[in-house]
C-alpha angles and dihedrals in degrees: 000000000000130000117215119210117206134178120230130179114226141157093227142357096268089056090046091055091050093047094047092050092046089051098046092049091048092051094054112109126185106232117170090189096057114127136179117203089344092307124112111264139189126214109224139166104229096168148295108277097194150348119211135178115244112247116216125203119256129295091036120083106268092237108355096077126065116262114272136178107313096022113143103238100175144350140193132202121215137178120217132189100240145328091288089061092043090054090047091052094048092050095050095252126141112268139143117267136176112221110220100171 
């Protein structure tokens, strides 16, 4: 599975959910030739995992100014078993993780 991350502009969290869902539904395309790693695949909107407010660097307003170079757009929080698993994750190798957020 893939997770797509998009940027929406909204006045509050509720409006952000609505805009994100509208965008996701509009971007779905039925394509019978779609494959993933050589296997037939289906594009589907399963849900929206999270909405976060962007976080600008100081001296910009954390959320009032438009995103610029260095703005934190998204983040994820994972749990790994040990340092070896952490190293594998950081180096793009396969390892087990627990997605917390």
